[in-house]
N, C-alpha and C positions, 0 to 999 in steps of 0.2 A: 565451929572453929575451922579455920582453913588448914589445908595440908602443909602449905609452905608460906614462909615470911621472908621478906628481903629487906636489905638496907639497915638503917639504924634509927627507925622512928621510935616514938615513945611506947607504942603498943608492943612492939617487938622486944624492947628492953624490959618492959614490965613482965611479959610472959616468960622471958628468958630467966629473969631473976626469981620468978616463982617456980621454975623448973617445969613449966608447961610445954615449952619447946626446947629443942636442942639444936646445936650447930652441926651442919653436915658439910659445909664448904664456906669459904670466905664470903660473908654477907648473905648466906643462905641458911635458913633454919626450918625445922619441920616439927609438927606436932605429933608425928608418928614415932613411937619409941620401939615398936616391934620391927626388927630388921626385915623379917619375911614380908610383912605387910608393906613396908617401905619399898621393897623391890617390886612388889606387885603394882603399887601405884606408879612407880617410876616407869613401868612399861608403856604407859600412855601419857604421863606428865613430863617426860624428858625434855620436850621442846621448851617448856617453861623454865626449866633449870638451865638449859643451854643459853636461853635469851639473857639470863642474868649473870651467868658464870663466864660466858665467852662472847661479850658484846661486839667485839670487832672481828668475829669469825662468821663464816657462812656454812650452813649444812649442805653437804654435797655427796658425791659418789653414790653408793647404793642407798644411803640414808635419805637422800632427797628424792629417791624413786620409790622406795618401799614404805618410808615413814614409820620405821620400827627398828629396834636394835637388831644388829646382824646376828647370824648364828653363834658367833663368838661373843655376843653381847656388847658390840661396839656401836657408837654413833660417830660417824666420820664428818669432820669439819675442815674447811680450808681456812688457814690462819697465817699471820705473819711469823708465827713461831711453831715449833714442833714439840709436842708433849702429850702425855696420856694422863688423864685424871679420872678416878673412879668416884662417882657420887651416887649414893643410894643403890649400889649394885650395878649401875650402868657405867661402862667405860667410855669416856669421851676422848677420842683420838684426834688431836689437832695436827694437820698436815700442812707443811709450809707451802705457801702459794699466794695468789692474789685474791683476797677476800672482797675487795672493793671493785665491783663490776656492774655494768648496766644489765648484766645477765641475771642478777639477783631478782627474785620475785617477791611477792608480798609475804609478810612475816607469818610464821606458823607459831601461834602462842607467843608472838613478839620476837621469835627467833628468826633471823635472816636465813632464807632458804634459797638455794640455787634454783634457777629455772630448770625445767626438764631438759632443755637443750644442753645447758652447761653440765648438768649431772651426767648426761650420757657421754659428753666429751671427757669429763674427768674419769668416767668408768672405762673409757677406752684408751687411757694413757698406757696401761700395761695390763695384759690379760694373764700374766704368769702368776700362778698360785704360790704364795709364800706362807710358811707356817706362822700362825698367829696374826695374819693380816688378811682379812676377808672383805676389804673395801670394794673390790670389784665383783659385780654380778657375773655369773658365767656368761660367756659370749652368746651362747645359744638362747639364754633367757632374754638378753638385751635384744637380740634379733626378733624373737617372738613378740616382745613388747612393741616393737616397731611394726610388726605385721598386724598386731591387734589394733594399733593406732590407725593403720591404713584401713582395716576392716570397719572400724567404728566411724571414722571421720572422712575417709575417702583419700584418693591419691593427691588431691590438691593440698590437703592438710599435711601429708607427708612431705610434699615438695616445700611447703612453707616451713616445716620443721627443719629441713635440710638448709634452706636459705638463712634462717635465723641462726642455726648452728655455725654457718660459715662466717657470719658477722662476729659472733662471740669468739670463734677460734682465732680470728684476726686480732681482736682486741687483747686476747690472753696469750697470743703467740702459741697456738696449739695446732699446727698444721697436720701432724701425724694422726692424732685422734680424729680430726675432721675427715681426713682421707679415708680412714677406716669406716667412719659413720656413713660417708657419702657412698662408699662401695656397697655397703649393706643395703642402703635405701635404693640405690640404683638397681641392684639385683632384684629386690622386691618389686620394683616398678618395671623391670624388664629391659632396662637400658645398659646394665652392666652384668658381669658374670664373675662374682667372687664366690669362694667357697663359704657356704652357710652351715650352721651347726644346729639350730633350733628346728624341731620337728615341724612346727607350723610354718616357719619361714621357708624351709626346704620345700614343703608342699606348695606354698604360694608361688615360689620361683619356678616350680615345675608346671604350674598352670592349673593344678587341681588341689587347692587348699582344702583341708579336712578339719572337721570338728572332732578333735581327739576325745573329748569327754563323751560325745555320743557314740563314737566307735568303741570306747571302753564299755559303755552300756550295752551295745550290741553283742559284744563278746560275752558279757555276763549272761544275756539271754540265750545265746547260741550254746554256751556250755551247759546251761541248765536244761535246755530242751533235749540234749543228748542223753540225759539221765532218766528220761521218762519212757514208760511203756505206752505204746500207742495201739489202739484197736485195729484189727484187720478184718477183712471180709464183711464190711458193712453192707447191709441190704439196701441198694438203691436201684432206681429204674431209669438210668440215664437215657436209654434208647427210646423211651416212651415220650412222644412229643408233648402230650398233655401234661405229664408229670413235670417235664423240663420247663415248659412255659408257665405253668401255674406257680411253680416254686420261684421262678424268676420274677413273677409279678409281686409276690409277697416279699421277696428280698428287696425289690426296688421300693416298695411301699415303706417298709420298716427302716431301710437304710436312709431314706430321705426324712422320715419322721424324726429320727434321732438328731438330725441336723437342723431341726426346726421348720422343715418344709412339711407342715402338718395339713393333711387332708382327711376327710372322712373316707372310709374304705370305698364307699359307693362313688365318691368323686374320683378317686384313683382309678377305679374301674372304667369310668367314662374317659379319663385321660388316656389310658393304655389301650383298652379294647375298642372304644368308640372313636378314638383319635380326636377327642374334644377338649379344647382348652377351657379351664375354669375362668369365668369372667373376672377380670381385674387381677388375675394371677398367672399371667403368661409365662414369666420366667420360672415360677414354681412348677407350673404344669410341665414345662419342657425339662426341668430337672428330673421329674419322675419318669417321663417318657424316654429321656436320654439314658437314664440308668437302666431302664428295662431293655432298651435297644442293645446295650452292651451285654447284660447278664443273660439275655435270652438268645444270644448268638452262640450256638453250640460249638461252632468251629473255632471261634476266638477263645471261648471259655475253657476249652479242653486242650489248649496249646500253651504250655508253660514256657516262659522265656528261657533260652539256653545260653544267652550271652548278655553281657552288660548293655551293649547298644539295643538289643531286643527288649531288655527290661525297661530302659529309658523310653524307647518308642511306645511300648505298651502303656506305660503310665501316662504319657502325653496323650495318646489316643483315647484312653479311658476318660481322663479329665476333660479333654476337649469335647467329647460326646456328652458327658454328663451335664456340663454347665455351658452348653453351646451358645445359648442366647445371652449369657451374662458377659457381654463384650468388655465391660469395665473391669472384669476380673481376668482378662486375657486367657481364655480357655486353652489349656494344653501348653502354656508357656510357664517356665519356672519363674517364681516370684522375683521381684526386684526390690521389695521392701520386707523388712523383718515382720513376722507375724507371731502372735501369742494367743494363748487361751488361759485366762486367769493369770496365775503366777508362773505358768509354763511358757518359757521363751524357746521358740523352735530355732532350727539351724539358720544361721545367717545366709542370705542369698548367695554370697561369694563361696560358701562352703557346700552348697547343695549337691552339685554334681560330684565333687570329690568324695564327700561323705557317702553318697549313694554307691559310688564305685567301690569304696572300701567295704561297704555293707554287702555288696554282691559277692565280693571275694570271700567274706566270712560265710555267706550262705552256702558256698561250695563245700564247706566242711560239715554241713548238716545232712544227715543221712536220710531221715524219714520225711516224706512229703507233707505230712501234717505239721511237723516241726518247721519245715521251710515255709509253709503257708503262714503260720503264726509269726515267724520271724519277719517275713516280708511285710506283713500287715503292720507290725509294730514299727519297723523301719520307716515306712511311708508316713505313718501317723506321727512319729517323733521328728522326722526331718521336716514334714509339712512343706513339700516343695512348691506347692501352688498357692496362689492368692485365695482360692476358694475350692471347695469340692474335695479336700484332702481326705476327710473321713470316708466318704463314699468310695473314693479311689482306693484307699487302703483295704476296705472290706472286699472290693472286687478283686484286688490282687490276691488276697487270701483265698477266695473261692476259686479263682482260676488255677491256683496251685493245687487245691484239693481235687477239683474236677478233672484236671489233666492226669491225675494219678488214680482216678477211679473212685474217689471218696465223695460223699455227699457234701454239698455246699452248706455253709453255716448262715443262719439268720439270727440277727440280734433284735428280738422283739422290743416293743416299747417298754414293757414291764421289766425287761432285763437291762435297760439302759444304764442304770446306776451301777450295777454289778460290772458292766463292761467298762465304764469310765473310771471307776475306782480302781479296777485292776490295772488299767493302763497307767494311772497316776502313781500307783505303788511302785511300778518299775521306773517310770520317768523321774519321779521326785525322790524316791527312797532306794532305788536300785534293787528292788525285790522282784525277781522274775516269777516266782512260783504262783502268785495270784493270777497273772496273765495266762499261764499255761492251764491252770485249773478252770479259769473262766471260759476259755475257748474250747477245752475238751468237754465241759459241761454243755456248752452251746451246740457242739457237734452232735452230742447224744440227743438232746431234745429237738434238734432240727431234723432228725432222721425219721420223718413221717411220710405217709403215702399221699403225695400231692396230685395223684392222677385225676381225681374228681374234684372240681373246683368248689362246688357248694358244700360237699362233704368236708373238705379240709378247712374251709372257711369257718364252718360251724365248730369243727374240732379245735382249732387254735383259739377260737373265742372262748371255748370252755376251759382252755389251758391258760387263760388270762393274758394272752399275748397283747391284746389291745389296751390293757389297763396302764395307767401311769404308774411309775415305781412306787409312789406313796399309797396307791389304791389297793395293792395286793401283791402276791408273789406268784412266780411262774409255777404252773402245775406240770410235773414231769411224768 
């Protein structure tokens, strides 16, 4: 049985006489007798009701932008008359105006709906808040929606939106709303300077737009990291050249292996120590040697960035060196297209520098170097500022922070890969910071080995299952 029946056909009359359906408005009947259930269904079926109850009206204002009842449970329509009707718990408010316009777009469940341009113009008629009338979205939210439109579709799309709005405003005689809209769009595009109220739009106009959701996530991690006890006086041998170089080699090998640049350990030895490219794998060979070039540079790896420009330059230098031969990935240049890993969508290219800038400011509130290293590593991983090489870059950023403060570097062995990735996903997708902290602290502990003798440490980490795939065993600590 259907939820709703309309008109006066024979089926409707039969069901009505049998008491199977009931009348809820002129020409509208429902098979739902429980008022609570009817209100639930009306939350998403309201356009169908609007189409039959208010045929000569057009859905507009915030209702044509959000497509849901307002906080006060209203659906707003432009009509030749003014009235408010409650049907099934949803209040339909008809506002006097011109419902017949070329600005109307295709029907939603047969209900005529204003174009997005017209809905914005209607929403900018008056921004004053009135008790019992919430037809207008907050001005800051309207601005941020325009900024999001610009981010997703580009400046040309926003210009086209403004041009179409101008035509509609002339047709409907709405000069003032159009002037407000044009001022906002012009400010976002940099050609005007009106006061903005939305966080995203303000950042965009200032030249450094920020991904606010990522920034909130960074604060969650930073606050959690301040609650943890960190080990001190770890036994490392940074001054020993053999120790430093050997550990750098294994860090380079495993960091690339995680990213799918898989070599036998003997092949990696040829690449790094014998300067030999593996046949038919020139780029992969350079990835390993490029990573080693960075992490074996004691001067660079023991100098933590102390300013945001230094932080940016460091990341660019690392990425450019690691993937130097992958010219199609633009080594050292921030991405120009969105990237993702599975269901995780990383920061939009327009937001990269602004989000990194905000993250660096947050890092200045973190007191312990281990915590800062973990924080920076997650930031780079989550922003994914480059087209390629982000994972290796974020792990080098982590170890640079540790080594500069006198702590041993961290290696993520092949067998530990799933632990590493699952912890990152727990924070990225669920906002849970504790798995990331535990994962890195555990890695810090098992990475604290004597790397002075190459053959000895190679045998030792093999015995600790470092070379196994995650499904083949567990790390031995």
